[in-house]
C-alpha positions in Angstrom: 158.1 120.4 169.8 156.3 117.6 171.7 157.8 116.0 174.7 158.2 112.2 175.2 155.4 112.2 177.5 153.1 113.7 175.0 154.1 111.2 172.3 153.4 108.1 174.8 149.8 109.4 174.9 149.5 108.6 171.2 148.4 104.7 170.8 149.1 103.3 167.5 148.4 99.7 167.0 148.5 97.0 164.3 145.2 95.6 162.7 143.7 93.6 159.8 141.2 95.0 157.4 138.3 92.8 157.4 135.9 94.7 155.4 136.0 97.6 152.9 132.8 99.5 151.6 132.7 102.3 149.2 132.0 106.0 150.9 130.1 108.0 148.2 129.0 110.7 151.0 132.7 111.6 151.6 133.9 115.0 150.2 137.1 113.3 148.8 136.9 109.8 147.5 137.3 107.4 150.5 136.6 104.0 151.8 135.2 102.6 155.0 137.3 100.1 156.4 136.6 97.8 159.2 139.8 96.8 161.2 140.3 94.0 163.8 142.9 95.3 166.4 142.5 92.1 168.3 142.1 92.3 172.1 141.6 96.1 171.6 138.6 95.4 169.4 137.0 96.0 165.8 137.2 99.8 164.8 135.9 101.5 161.6 137.8 104.2 159.9 137.2 106.4 156.9 140.3 106.4 154.8 141.2 108.3 151.4 143.0 105.8 150.0 141.1 105.1 146.7 143.9 106.1 144.4 146.5 103.5 145.2 144.0 100.4 146.3 141.2 98.5 145.6 138.5 97.3 148.0 139.6 93.8 147.0 143.2 94.4 147.6 142.6 96.0 151.1 140.9 92.8 152.9 143.4 91.2 154.9 145.9 93.9 154.7 147.9 94.8 158.2 147.9 98.4 159.0 149.0 101.0 161.6 146.5 103.1 163.2 146.1 105.6 165.9 143.2 103.9 168.1 142.8 106.7 171.0 141.2 109.6 169.2 138.1 110.6 169.7 135.2 109.4 167.2 135.0 111.6 164.2 131.4 112.2 162.6 131.9 112.1 158.5 128.4 112.4 157.5 126.4 109.6 158.9 129.8 107.6 159.4 131.6 107.4 162.6 135.1 106.9 162.5 136.9 105.4 165.3 140.7 105.3 164.5 143.2 106.9 162.2 144.8 104.8 159.7 148.4 105.9 159.0 150.1 106.7 155.7 152.5 108.8 153.9 151.7 110.9 151.3 153.7 110.4 148.3 154.5 113.0 145.7 151.4 113.0 143.9 149.5 113.7 147.4 148.2 110.0 147.4 148.3 107.9 150.7 150.6 105.1 150.9 149.7 102.8 153.9 152.0 102.2 156.8 152.2 98.4 157.4 154.5 96.1 159.3 157.1 94.4 156.8 156.2 90.9 158.5 152.8 89.6 159.9 152.3 90.5 163.6 149.2 90.0 166.0 146.5 92.5 165.5 146.5 94.9 168.5 150.4 95.1 168.9 151.6 98.5 170.0 153.9 100.6 167.9 156.9 101.8 169.5 
């Protein structure tokens, strides 16, 4: 169990995907995402979401991500945030996203 104070340390925010590139160097199929978090800035993320999402369908999609994790190097790519999703029964990732449009950078609570 974590404490409420532990949970408050996790900074989850909304962002809009502005660019998507294939990530052929990843061990598992993945995309390289560029995400606009408004006042929190632009961040990049590697996301293993190729089974359910095309590159074209991801552009403009709002997502939820943890933005205060340390940068993680994956090959030559630096992932700066963790895009959140739910693993379905096939172990594919279904993205978490707001049900209505919100401002980029809004904090999840």
